[in-house]
Every structure is written in C-alpha cells, then in structure tokens.
PyMOL Python script that loads the backbone (N, CA, C, O; Angstrom):
from pymol import cmd

cmd.read_pdbstr("""\
ATOM      1  N   MET A   1      25.923  73.644  22.901  1.00  0.00           N
ATOM      2  CA  MET A   1      27.319  73.368  23.083  1.00  0.00           C
ATOM      3  C   MET A   1      27.589  71.932  23.461  1.00  0.00           C
ATOM      4  O   MET A   1      28.694  71.434  23.246  1.00  0.00           O
ATOM      5  N   ALA A   2      26.604  71.258  24.019  1.00  0.00           N
ATOM      6  CA  ALA A   2      26.600  69.833  24.389  1.00  0.00           C
ATOM      7  C   ALA A   2      27.002  69.002  23.180  1.00  0.00           C
ATOM      8  O   ALA A   2      27.847  68.109  23.254  1.00  0.00           O
ATOM      9  N   GLU A   3      26.350  69.340  22.045  1.00  0.00           N
ATOM     10  CA  GLU A   3      26.579  68.696  20.852  1.00  0.00           C
ATOM     11  C   GLU A   3      27.959  68.594  20.456  1.00  0.00           C
ATOM     12  O   GLU A   3      28.467  67.544  20.063  1.00  0.00           O
ATOM     13  N   GLN A   4      28.630  69.816  20.574  1.00  0.00           N
ATOM     14  CA  GLN A   4      30.134  69.889  20.254  1.00  0.00           C
ATOM     15  C   GLN A   4      30.947  69.134  21.187  1.00  0.00           C
ATOM     16  O   GLN A   4      31.986  68.616  20.778  1.00  0.00           O
ATOM     17  N   ALA A   5      30.575  69.011  22.439  1.00  0.00           N
ATOM     18  CA  ALA A   5      31.327  68.166  23.377  1.00  0.00           C
ATOM     19  C   ALA A   5      31.187  66.671  23.014  1.00  0.00           C
ATOM     20  O   ALA A   5      32.116  65.888  23.209  1.00  0.00           O
ATOM     21  N   LYS A   6      30.088  66.321  22.518  1.00  0.00           N
ATOM     22  CA  LYS A   6      29.881  64.852  22.065  1.00  0.00           C
ATOM     23  C   LYS A   6      30.743  64.608  20.769  1.00  0.00           C
ATOM     24  O   LYS A   6      31.464  63.619  20.638  1.00  0.00           O
ATOM     25  N   ILE A   7      30.620  65.482  19.937  1.00  0.00           N
ATOM     26  CA  ILE A   7      31.589  65.418  18.651  1.00  0.00           C
ATOM     27  C   ILE A   7      32.912  65.165  19.119  1.00  0.00           C
ATOM     28  O   ILE A   7      33.482  64.144  18.735  1.00  0.00           O
ATOM     29  N   ASP A   8      33.559  66.076  20.015  1.00  0.00           N
ATOM     30  CA  ASP A   8      34.837  66.127  20.465  1.00  0.00           C
ATOM     31  C   ASP A   8      35.194  64.744  21.112  1.00  0.00           C
ATOM     32  O   ASP A   8      36.218  64.130  20.815  1.00  0.00           O
ATOM     33  N   SER A   9      34.259  64.298  22.028  1.00  0.00           N
ATOM     34  CA  SER A   9      34.445  63.028  22.628  1.00  0.00           C
ATOM     35  C   SER A   9      34.604  61.893  21.690  1.00  0.00           C
ATOM     36  O   SER A   9      35.496  61.053  21.808  1.00  0.00           O
ATOM     37  N   LEU A  10      33.660  61.897  20.703  1.00  0.00           N
ATOM     38  CA  LEU A  10      33.715  60.865  19.701  1.00  0.00           C
ATOM     39  C   LEU A  10      35.032  60.798  18.854  1.00  0.00           C
ATOM     40  O   LEU A  10      35.579  59.737  18.554  1.00  0.00           O
ATOM     41  N   ILE A  11      35.461  61.979  18.517  1.00  0.00           N
ATOM     42  CA  ILE A  11      36.719  62.170  17.779  1.00  0.00           C
ATOM     43  C   ILE A  11      37.840  61.673  18.659  1.00  0.00           C
ATOM     44  O   ILE A  11      38.699  60.959  18.142  1.00  0.00           O
ATOM     45  N   LYS A  12      37.913  61.973  19.901  1.00  0.00           N
ATOM     46  CA  LYS A  12      38.982  61.491  20.816  1.00  0.00           C
ATOM     47  C   LYS A  12      38.983  59.953  20.922  1.00  0.00           C
ATOM     48  O   LYS A  12      40.043  59.347  21.077  1.00  0.00           O
ATOM     49  N   GLN A  13      37.849  59.351  20.841  1.00  0.00           N
ATOM     50  CA  GLN A  13      37.746  57.875  21.015  1.00  0.00           C
ATOM     51  C   GLN A  13      38.275  57.327  19.624  1.00  0.00           C
ATOM     52  O   GLN A  13      39.005  56.335  19.629  1.00  0.00           O
ATOM     53  N   VAL A  14      37.962  57.882  18.555  1.00  0.00           N
ATOM     54  CA  VAL A  14      38.562  57.311  17.267  1.00  0.00           C
ATOM     55  C   VAL A  14      39.949  57.550  17.169  1.00  0.00           C
ATOM     56  O   VAL A  14      40.679  56.714  16.636  1.00  0.00           O
ATOM     57  N   LEU A  15      40.410  58.666  17.655  1.00  0.00           N
ATOM     58  CA  LEU A  15      41.913  58.998  17.505  1.00  0.00           C
ATOM     59  C   LEU A  15      42.677  58.032  18.506  1.00  0.00           C
ATOM     60  O   LEU A  15      43.793  57.591  18.229  1.00  0.00           O
ATOM     61  N   ALA A  16      42.103  57.769  19.527  1.00  0.00           N
ATOM     62  CA  ALA A  16      42.807  56.860  20.500  1.00  0.00           C
ATOM     63  C   ALA A  16      42.957  55.476  20.050  1.00  0.00           C
ATOM     64  O   ALA A  16      43.799  54.723  20.539  1.00  0.00           O
ATOM     65  N   ASN A  17      42.093  55.113  19.061  1.00  0.00           N
ATOM     66  CA  ASN A  17      41.984  53.692  18.624  1.00  0.00           C
ATOM     67  C   ASN A  17      42.800  53.534  17.284  1.00  0.00           C
ATOM     68  O   ASN A  17      42.818  52.471  16.664  1.00  0.00           O
ATOM     69  N   LEU A  18      43.492  54.699  16.869  1.00  0.00           N
ATOM     70  CA  LEU A  18      44.154  54.660  15.707  1.00  0.00           C
ATOM     71  C   LEU A  18      45.512  53.858  15.871  1.00  0.00           C
ATOM     72  O   LEU A  18      46.091  53.901  16.956  1.00  0.00           O
ATOM     73  N   PRO A  19      46.010  53.157  14.858  1.00  0.00           N
ATOM     74  CA  PRO A  19      47.193  52.539  14.920  1.00  0.00           C
ATOM     75  C   PRO A  19      48.418  53.573  15.050  1.00  0.00           C
ATOM     76  O   PRO A  19      48.356  54.663  14.480  1.00  0.00           O
ATOM     77  N   ALA A  20      49.436  53.230  15.751  1.00  0.00           N
ATOM     78  CA  ALA A  20      50.571  54.108  16.013  1.00  0.00           C
ATOM     79  C   ALA A  20      51.202  54.849  14.793  1.00  0.00           C
ATOM     80  O   ALA A  20      51.725  55.956  14.919  1.00  0.00           O
ATOM     81  N   ASP A  21      51.133  54.226  13.688  1.00  0.00           N
ATOM     82  CA  ASP A  21      51.686  54.865  12.459  1.00  0.00           C
ATOM     83  C   ASP A  21      50.723  55.990  11.846  1.00  0.00           C
ATOM     84  O   ASP A  21      51.131  56.889  11.111  1.00  0.00           O
ATOM     85  N   LEU A  22      49.448  55.830  12.229  1.00  0.00           N
ATOM     86  CA  LEU A  22      48.472  56.779  11.680  1.00  0.00           C
ATOM     87  C   LEU A  22      48.389  57.917  12.786  1.00  0.00           C
ATOM     88  O   LEU A  22      47.783  58.945  12.483  1.00  0.00           O
ATOM     89  N   ARG A  23      48.848  57.826  13.806  1.00  0.00           N
ATOM     90  CA  ARG A  23      48.696  58.901  14.850  1.00  0.00           C
ATOM     91  C   ARG A  23      49.614  60.131  14.448  1.00  0.00           C
ATOM     92  O   ARG A  23      49.430  61.250  14.928  1.00  0.00           O
ATOM     93  N   GLN A  24      50.527  59.871  13.616  1.00  0.00           N
ATOM     94  CA  GLN A  24      51.301  60.995  13.105  1.00  0.00           C
ATOM     95  C   GLN A  24      50.584  62.013  12.349  1.00  0.00           C
ATOM     96  O   GLN A  24      50.906  63.200  12.299  1.00  0.00           O
ATOM     97  N   ALA A  25      49.469  61.408  11.692  1.00  0.00           N
ATOM     98  CA  ALA A  25      48.524  62.277  10.817  1.00  0.00           C
ATOM     99  C   ALA A  25      47.358  62.730  11.738  1.00  0.00           C
ATOM    100  O   ALA A  25      46.320  63.158  11.232  1.00  0.00           O
ATOM    101  N   LYS A  26      47.514  62.641  13.063  1.00  0.00           N
ATOM    102  CA  LYS A  26      46.374  62.910  13.909  1.00  0.00           C
ATOM    103  C   LYS A  26      45.718  64.284  13.702  1.00  0.00           C
ATOM    104  O   LYS A  26      44.495  64.420  13.709  1.00  0.00           O
ATOM    105  N   HIS A  27      46.492  65.192  13.535  1.00  0.00           N
ATOM    106  CA  HIS A  27      45.852  66.623  13.461  1.00  0.00           C
ATOM    107  C   HIS A  27      44.996  66.713  12.109  1.00  0.00           C
ATOM    108  O   HIS A  27      43.869  67.208  12.104  1.00  0.00           O
ATOM    109  N   ASP A  28      45.562  66.241  11.060  1.00  0.00           N
ATOM    110  CA  ASP A  28      44.727  66.308   9.768  1.00  0.00           C
ATOM    111  C   ASP A  28      43.547  65.397   9.823  1.00  0.00           C
ATOM    112  O   ASP A  28      42.523  65.710   9.216  1.00  0.00           O
ATOM    113  N   ILE A  29      43.621  64.284  10.513  1.00  0.00           N
ATOM    114  CA  ILE A  29      42.514  63.334  10.643  1.00  0.00           C
ATOM    115  C   ILE A  29      41.434  63.995  11.521  1.00  0.00           C
ATOM    116  O   ILE A  29      40.244  63.903  11.218  1.00  0.00           O
ATOM    117  N   GLU A  30      41.858  64.663  12.613  1.00  0.00           N
ATOM    118  CA  GLU A  30      41.006  65.204  13.613  1.00  0.00           C
ATOM    119  C   GLU A  30      40.195  66.322  12.861  1.00  0.00           C
ATOM    120  O   GLU A  30      38.972  66.372  12.992  1.00  0.00           O
ATOM    121  N   ILE A  31      40.835  67.167  12.120  1.00  0.00           N
ATOM    122  CA  ILE A  31      40.152  68.269  11.428  1.00  0.00           C
ATOM    123  C   ILE A  31      39.022  67.726  10.457  1.00  0.00           C
ATOM    124  O   ILE A  31      37.850  68.102  10.484  1.00  0.00           O
ATOM    125  N   ASN A  32      39.564  66.776   9.589  1.00  0.00           N
ATOM    126  CA  ASN A  32      38.683  66.171   8.685  1.00  0.00           C
ATOM    127  C   ASN A  32      37.470  65.462   9.300  1.00  0.00           C
ATOM    128  O   ASN A  32      36.349  65.624   8.818  1.00  0.00           O
ATOM    129  N   LEU A  33      37.691  64.682  10.359  1.00  0.00           N
ATOM    130  CA  LEU A  33      36.736  63.886  10.912  1.00  0.00           C
ATOM    131  C   LEU A  33      35.719  64.858  11.603  1.00  0.00           C
ATOM    132  O   LEU A  33      34.511  64.642  11.512  1.00  0.00           O
ATOM    133  N   LYS A  34      36.197  65.891  12.270  1.00  0.00           N
ATOM    134  CA  LYS A  34      35.277  66.938  12.964  1.00  0.00           C
ATOM    135  C   LYS A  34      34.381  67.537  11.902  1.00  0.00           C
ATOM    136  O   LYS A  34      33.177  67.661  12.127  1.00  0.00           O
ATOM    137  N   ALA A  35      34.949  67.935  10.685  1.00  0.00           N
ATOM    138  CA  ALA A  35      34.089  68.548   9.625  1.00  0.00           C
ATOM    139  C   ALA A  35      33.041  67.547   9.040  1.00  0.00           C
ATOM    140  O   ALA A  35      31.893  67.873   8.736  1.00  0.00           O
ATOM    141  N   ALA A  36      33.549  66.335   8.920  1.00  0.00           N
ATOM    142  CA  ALA A  36      32.594  65.235   8.394  1.00  0.00           C
ATOM    143  C   ALA A  36      31.508  65.018   9.313  1.00  0.00           C
ATOM    144  O   ALA A  36      30.367  65.087   8.856  1.00  0.00           O
ATOM    145  N   LEU A  37      31.690  64.747  10.639  1.00  0.00           N
ATOM    146  CA  LEU A  37      30.725  64.668  11.606  1.00  0.00           C
ATOM    147  C   LEU A  37      29.713  65.748  11.681  1.00  0.00           C
ATOM    148  O   LEU A  37      28.505  65.510  11.709  1.00  0.00           O
ATOM    149  N   GLN A  38      30.261  67.031  11.715  1.00  0.00           N
ATOM    150  CA  GLN A  38      29.400  68.094  11.864  1.00  0.00           C
ATOM    151  C   GLN A  38      28.423  68.250  10.585  1.00  0.00           C
ATOM    152  O   GLN A  38      27.267  68.659  10.700  1.00  0.00           O
ATOM    153  N   LYS A  39      28.951  67.918   9.481  1.00  0.00           N
ATOM    154  CA  LYS A  39      28.156  67.905   8.216  1.00  0.00           C
ATOM    155  C   LYS A  39      27.049  66.947   8.300  1.00  0.00           C
ATOM    156  O   LYS A  39      25.891  67.255   8.020  1.00  0.00           O
ATOM    157  N   THR A  40      27.471  65.614   8.744  1.00  0.00           N
ATOM    158  CA  THR A  40      26.582  64.586   8.840  1.00  0.00           C
ATOM    159  C   THR A  40      25.422  64.963   9.888  1.00  0.00           C
ATOM    160  O   THR A  40      24.238  64.785   9.602  1.00  0.00           O
ATOM    161  N   PHE A  41      25.793  65.438  10.987  1.00  0.00           N
ATOM    162  CA  PHE A  41      24.806  65.794  12.012  1.00  0.00           C
ATOM    163  C   PHE A  41      23.926  66.865  11.586  1.00  0.00           C
ATOM    164  O   PHE A  41      22.741  66.828  11.919  1.00  0.00           O
ATOM    165  N   THR A  42      24.393  67.831  10.873  1.00  0.00           N
ATOM    166  CA  THR A  42      23.629  68.953  10.406  1.00  0.00           C
ATOM    167  C   THR A  42      22.579  68.399   9.279  1.00  0.00           C
ATOM    168  O   THR A  42      21.407  68.775   9.252  1.00  0.00           O
ATOM    169  N   ARG A  43      23.099  67.523   8.412  1.00  0.00           N
ATOM    170  CA  ARG A  43      22.122  66.965   7.433  1.00  0.00           C
ATOM    171  C   ARG A  43      21.027  66.147   8.005  1.00  0.00           C
ATOM    172  O   ARG A  43      19.905  66.106   7.500  1.00  0.00           O
ATOM    173  N   MET A  44      21.399  65.456   9.139  1.00  0.00           N
ATOM    174  CA  MET A  44      20.354  64.659   9.875  1.00  0.00           C
ATOM    175  C   MET A  44      19.369  65.462  10.565  1.00  0.00           C
ATOM    176  O   MET A  44      18.369  64.912  11.026  1.00  0.00           O
ATOM    177  N   GLU A  45      19.561  66.802  10.691  1.00  0.00           N
ATOM    178  CA  GLU A  45      18.647  67.731  11.292  1.00  0.00           C
ATOM    179  C   GLU A  45      18.242  67.190  12.684  1.00  0.00           C
ATOM    180  O   GLU A  45      17.064  67.062  13.018  1.00  0.00           O
ATOM    181  N   LEU A  46      19.189  66.912  13.396  1.00  0.00           N
ATOM    182  CA  LEU A  46      18.888  66.360  14.820  1.00  0.00           C
ATOM    183  C   LEU A  46      18.490  67.601  15.647  1.00  0.00           C
ATOM    184  O   LEU A  46      18.870  68.736  15.359  1.00  0.00           O
ATOM    185  N   VAL A  47      17.680  67.295  16.717  1.00  0.00           N
ATOM    186  CA  VAL A  47      17.326  68.404  17.674  1.00  0.00           C
ATOM    187  C   VAL A  47      17.848  67.931  19.079  1.00  0.00           C
ATOM    188  O   VAL A  47      18.029  66.742  19.338  1.00  0.00           O
ATOM    189  N   THR A  48      18.072  68.940  19.953  1.00  0.00           N
ATOM    190  CA  THR A  48      18.466  68.518  21.336  1.00  0.00           C
ATOM    191  C   THR A  48      17.289  67.985  22.099  1.00  0.00           C
ATOM    192  O   THR A  48      16.129  68.156  21.723  1.00  0.00           O
ATOM    193  N   ARG A  49      17.634  67.326  23.198  1.00  0.00           N
ATOM    194  CA  ARG A  49      16.493  66.789  23.996  1.00  0.00           C
ATOM    195  C   ARG A  49      15.733  67.904  24.513  1.00  0.00           C
ATOM    196  O   ARG A  49      14.526  67.722  24.671  1.00  0.00           O
ATOM    197  N   GLU A  50      16.293  69.165  24.840  1.00  0.00           N
ATOM    198  CA  GLU A  50      15.558  70.257  25.360  1.00  0.00           C
ATOM    199  C   GLU A  50      14.539  70.778  24.373  1.00  0.00           C
ATOM    200  O   GLU A  50      13.412  71.125  24.726  1.00  0.00           O
ATOM    201  N   GLU A  51      14.983  70.823  23.096  1.00  0.00           N
ATOM    202  CA  GLU A  51      14.090  71.346  21.966  1.00  0.00           C
ATOM    203  C   GLU A  51      12.990  70.325  21.805  1.00  0.00           C
ATOM    204  O   GLU A  51      11.848  70.724  21.579  1.00  0.00           O
ATOM    205  N   PHE A  52      13.260  69.005  21.907  1.00  0.00           N
ATOM    206  CA  PHE A  52      12.293  68.048  21.753  1.00  0.00           C
ATOM    207  C   PHE A  52      11.255  68.081  22.856  1.00  0.00           C
ATOM    208  O   PHE A  52      10.056  67.962  22.606  1.00  0.00           O
ATOM    209  N   ASP A  53      11.747  68.248  24.118  1.00  0.00           N
ATOM    210  CA  ASP A  53      10.849  68.424  25.310  1.00  0.00           C
ATOM    211  C   ASP A  53       9.922  69.604  25.135  1.00  0.00           C
ATOM    212  O   ASP A  53       8.720  69.516  25.390  1.00  0.00           O
ATOM    213  N   VAL A  54      10.515  70.747  24.682  1.00  0.00           N
ATOM    214  CA  VAL A  54       9.715  71.927  24.526  1.00  0.00           C
ATOM    215  C   VAL A  54       8.557  71.762  23.470  1.00  0.00           C
ATOM    216  O   VAL A  54       7.422  72.189  23.685  1.00  0.00           O
ATOM    217  N   GLN A  55       8.922  71.121  22.330  1.00  0.00           N
ATOM    218  CA  GLN A  55       7.952  70.838  21.303  1.00  0.00           C
ATOM    219  C   GLN A  55       6.937  69.873  21.793  1.00  0.00           C
ATOM    220  O   GLN A  55       5.763  70.021  21.454  1.00  0.00           O
ATOM    221  N   THR A  56       7.333  68.799  22.642  1.00  0.00           N
ATOM    222  CA  THR A  56       6.440  67.862  23.071  1.00  0.00           C
ATOM    223  C   THR A  56       5.345  68.569  24.151  1.00  0.00           C
ATOM    224  O   THR A  56       4.169  68.208  24.176  1.00  0.00           O
ATOM    225  N   GLU A  57       5.830  69.522  24.954  1.00  0.00           N
ATOM    226  CA  GLU A  57       4.957  70.241  25.823  1.00  0.00           C
ATOM    227  C   GLU A  57       4.075  71.147  25.084  1.00  0.00           C
ATOM    228  O   GLU A  57       2.922  71.296  25.488  1.00  0.00           O
ATOM    229  N   LEU A  58       4.515  71.805  23.982  1.00  0.00           N
ATOM    230  CA  LEU A  58       3.753  72.599  23.194  1.00  0.00           C
ATOM    231  C   LEU A  58       2.575  71.778  22.349  1.00  0.00           C
ATOM    232  O   LEU A  58       1.437  72.230  22.220  1.00  0.00           O
ATOM    233  N   LEU A  59       2.960  70.656  21.858  1.00  0.00           N
ATOM    234  CA  LEU A  59       2.011  69.728  21.293  1.00  0.00           C
ATOM    235  C   LEU A  59       0.891  69.324  22.253  1.00  0.00           C
ATOM    236  O   LEU A  59      -0.281  69.297  21.879  1.00  0.00           O
ATOM    237  N   SER A  60       1.281  69.002  23.530  1.00  0.00           N
ATOM    238  CA  SER A  60       0.455  68.579  24.497  1.00  0.00           C
ATOM    239  C   SER A  60      -0.601  69.688  24.791  1.00  0.00           C
ATOM    240  O   SER A  60      -1.798  69.403  24.803  1.00  0.00           O
ATOM    241  N   ARG A  61      -0.186  70.864  25.012  1.00  0.00           N
ATOM    242  CA  ARG A  61      -1.028  72.054  25.279  1.00  0.00           C
ATOM    243  C   ARG A  61      -1.915  72.289  24.173  1.00  0.00           C
ATOM    244  O   ARG A  61      -3.095  72.581  24.369  1.00  0.00           O
ATOM    245  N   THR A  62      -1.368  72.166  22.897  1.00  0.00           N
ATOM    246  CA  THR A  62      -2.282  72.468  21.610  1.00  0.00           C
ATOM    247  C   THR A  62      -3.317  71.377  21.615  1.00  0.00           C
ATOM    248  O   THR A  62      -4.479  71.695  21.363  1.00  0.00           O
ATOM    249  N   ARG A  63      -3.019  70.127  21.874  1.00  0.00           N
ATOM    250  CA  ARG A  63      -4.017  69.100  21.753  1.00  0.00           C
ATOM    251  C   ARG A  63      -4.964  69.259  22.791  1.00  0.00           C
ATOM    252  O   ARG A  63      -6.107  68.905  22.502  1.00  0.00           O
ATOM    253  N   ALA A  64      -4.761  69.731  23.997  1.00  0.00           N
ATOM    254  CA  ALA A  64      -5.593  69.927  25.010  1.00  0.00           C
ATOM    255  C   ALA A  64      -6.572  71.158  24.594  1.00  0.00           C
ATOM    256  O   ALA A  64      -7.783  71.108  24.811  1.00  0.00           O
ATOM    257  N   ALA A  65      -6.048  72.067  24.087  1.00  0.00           N
ATOM    258  CA  ALA A  65      -6.851  73.269  23.591  1.00  0.00           C
ATOM    259  C   ALA A  65      -7.759  72.902  22.457  1.00  0.00           C
ATOM    260  O   ALA A  65      -8.880  73.406  22.392  1.00  0.00           O
ATOM    261  N   LEU A  66      -7.347  72.080  21.591  1.00  0.00           N
ATOM    262  CA  LEU A  66      -8.107  71.555  20.514  1.00  0.00           C
ATOM    263  C   LEU A  66      -9.169  70.688  21.104  1.00  0.00           C
ATOM    264  O   LEU A  66     -10.263  70.836  20.559  1.00  0.00           O
ATOM    265  N   GLU A  67      -9.129  69.822  22.078  1.00  0.00           N
ATOM    266  CA  GLU A  67     -10.114  69.020  22.710  1.00  0.00           C
ATOM    267  C   GLU A  67     -11.136  69.886  23.316  1.00  0.00           C
ATOM    268  O   GLU A  67     -12.329  69.619  23.174  1.00  0.00           O
ATOM    269  N   GLU A  68     -10.702  70.996  24.041  1.00  0.00           N
ATOM    270  CA  GLU A  68     -11.562  71.948  24.533  1.00  0.00           C
ATOM    271  C   GLU A  68     -12.483  72.598  23.596  1.00  0.00           C
ATOM    272  O   GLU A  68     -13.694  72.718  23.782  1.00  0.00           O
ATOM    273  N   LEU A  69     -11.765  73.048  22.481  1.00  0.00           N
ATOM    274  CA  LEU A  69     -12.630  73.657  21.425  1.00  0.00           C
ATOM    275  C   LEU A  69     -13.638  72.771  20.895  1.00  0.00           C
ATOM    276  O   LEU A  69     -14.785  73.162  20.681  1.00  0.00           O
ATOM    277  N   GLU A  70     -13.205  71.451  20.651  1.00  0.00           N
ATOM    278  CA  GLU A  70     -14.198  70.450  20.092  1.00  0.00           C
ATOM    279  C   GLU A  70     -15.384  70.223  20.981  1.00  0.00           C
ATOM    280  O   GLU A  70     -16.512  70.042  20.522  1.00  0.00           O
ATOM    281  N   LYS A  71     -15.111  70.236  22.255  1.00  0.00           N
ATOM    282  CA  LYS A  71     -16.256  70.158  23.230  1.00  0.00           C
ATOM    283  C   LYS A  71     -17.154  71.283  23.110  1.00  0.00           C
ATOM    284  O   LYS A  71     -18.372  71.102  23.079  1.00  0.00           O
ATOM    285  N   LYS A  72     -16.613  72.484  23.038  1.00  0.00           N
ATOM    286  CA  LYS A  72     -17.462  73.659  23.045  1.00  0.00           C
ATOM    287  C   LYS A  72     -18.234  73.729  21.567  1.00  0.00           C
ATOM    288  O   LYS A  72     -19.339  74.250  21.420  1.00  0.00           O
ATOM    289  N   LEU A  73     -17.523  73.164  20.589  1.00  0.00           N
ATOM    290  CA  LEU A  73     -18.247  73.194  19.324  1.00  0.00           C
ATOM    291  C   LEU A  73     -19.393  72.116  19.334  1.00  0.00           C
ATOM    292  O   LEU A  73     -20.469  72.393  18.805  1.00  0.00           O
ATOM    293  N   ASP A  74     -19.191  70.926  19.908  1.00  0.00           N
ATOM    294  CA  ASP A  74     -20.264  69.936  20.143  1.00  0.00           C
ATOM    295  C   ASP A  74     -21.404  70.509  20.853  1.00  0.00           C
ATOM    296  O   ASP A  74     -22.551  70.321  20.448  1.00  0.00           O
ATOM    297  N   GLU A  75     -21.136  71.213  21.916  1.00  0.00           N
ATOM    298  CA  GLU A  75     -22.200  71.855  22.759  1.00  0.00           C
ATOM    299  C   GLU A  75     -22.958  72.912  21.959  1.00  0.00           C
ATOM    300  O   GLU A  75     -24.188  72.960  21.974  1.00  0.00           O
ATOM    301  N   LEU A  76     -22.176  73.781  21.241  1.00  0.00           N
ATOM    302  CA  LEU A  76     -23.029  74.690  20.416  1.00  0.00           C
ATOM    303  C   LEU A  76     -23.850  74.049  19.351  1.00  0.00           C
ATOM    304  O   LEU A  76     -24.946  74.489  19.002  1.00  0.00           O
ATOM    305  N   GLU A  77     -23.278  72.988  18.846  1.00  0.00           N
ATOM    306  CA  GLU A  77     -24.143  72.349  17.720  1.00  0.00           C
ATOM    307  C   GLU A  77     -25.397  71.731  18.510  1.00  0.00           C
ATOM    308  O   GLU A  77     -26.516  71.861  18.014  1.00  0.00           O
ATOM    309  N   ARG A  78     -25.241  71.116  19.635  1.00  0.00           N
ATOM    310  CA  ARG A  78     -26.409  70.522  20.301  1.00  0.00           C
ATOM    311  C   ARG A  78     -27.305  71.589  20.577  1.00  0.00           C
ATOM    312  O   ARG A  78     -28.510  71.422  20.388  1.00  0.00           O
ATOM    313  N   THR A  79     -26.856  72.672  21.003  1.00  0.00           N
ATOM    314  CA  THR A  79     -27.796  73.775  21.580  1.00  0.00           C
ATOM    315  C   THR A  79     -28.507  74.381  20.164  1.00  0.00           C
ATOM    316  O   THR A  79     -29.701  74.675  20.131  1.00  0.00           O
ATOM    317  N   SER A  80     -27.734  74.505  19.171  1.00  0.00           N
ATOM    318  CA  SER A  80     -28.347  74.949  17.936  1.00  0.00           C
ATOM    319  C   SER A  80     -29.417  73.934  17.421  1.00  0.00           C
ATOM    320  O   SER A  80     -30.480  74.372  16.982  1.00  0.00           O
ATOM    321  N   CYS A  81     -29.187  72.682  17.457  1.00  0.00           N
ATOM    322  CA  CYS A  81     -30.168  71.712  16.988  1.00  0.00           C
ATOM    323  C   CYS A  81     -31.401  71.676  17.881  1.00  0.00           C
ATOM    324  O   CYS A  81     -32.516  71.514  17.388  1.00  0.00           O
ATOM    325  N   ASN A  82     -31.215  71.822  19.176  1.00  0.00           N
ATOM    326  CA  ASN A  82     -32.418  71.944  20.056  1.00  0.00           C
ATOM    327  C   ASN A  82     -33.289  73.121  19.837  1.00  0.00           C
ATOM    328  O   ASN A  82     -34.493  73.022  20.072  1.00  0.00           O
ATOM    329  N   LYS A  83     -32.807  74.159  19.434  1.00  0.00           N
ATOM    330  CA  LYS A  83     -33.542  75.466  19.185  1.00  0.00           C
ATOM    331  C   LYS A  83     -34.345  75.424  17.968  1.00  0.00           C
ATOM    332  O   LYS A  83     -35.312  76.171  17.822  1.00  0.00           O
ATOM    333  N   LYS A  84     -33.958  74.532  17.046  1.00  0.00           N
ATOM    334  CA  LYS A  84     -34.704  74.431  15.730  1.00  0.00           C
ATOM    335  C   LYS A  84     -36.066  73.723  15.912  1.00  0.00           C
ATOM    336  O   LYS A  84     -36.808  73.553  14.944  1.00  0.00           O
TER     337      LYS A  84
END
""", "prot")
cmd.dss("prot")
cmd.show_as("cartoon", "prot")
cmd.util.cbc("prot")
cmd.orient("prot")
C-alpha cells in the first residue's frame, strides 16, 4: 500500500502544478495519470524495499551455506586423495 500512497502523492504534486484552465479537467487527468503511472510501475517490475531486504538476506544465507558445502567438499576430496 505504500506504493499506492507514493503514486497518489505524485499525482497530487502534478495536479497542483497544473495551470488554472486545466484544473477544470482535474478529475479526468487524475484518473488517466493514475492508470498510466500504475501501468508504468508494473511494467518496470519494481519491488518494495522490504522484498529487496528479504531477498538480500536469503542470498546471504545461501552464499554462506554454499561456502560451507564447498569447505566440506574440499575436505572430503583431501581425505579421499590421502587414502589412495
């Protein structure tokens, strides 16, 4: 919902800066502008900061697990080579 609030805030700023003669068409402009912005943001496939932080943490844990597995594999390979 924070995204919707940002869109609404941006629309209010645009509408506030319209010349007086265009303010009469405010409602139509607001509807069309909101639809255009939502379509653009959807097409851009933006993610929220929270989603980004979750994915960053997940990647960090995955990277740590991979490093741990690589260490274990190296140890097993060394052990295997020493037994031959």
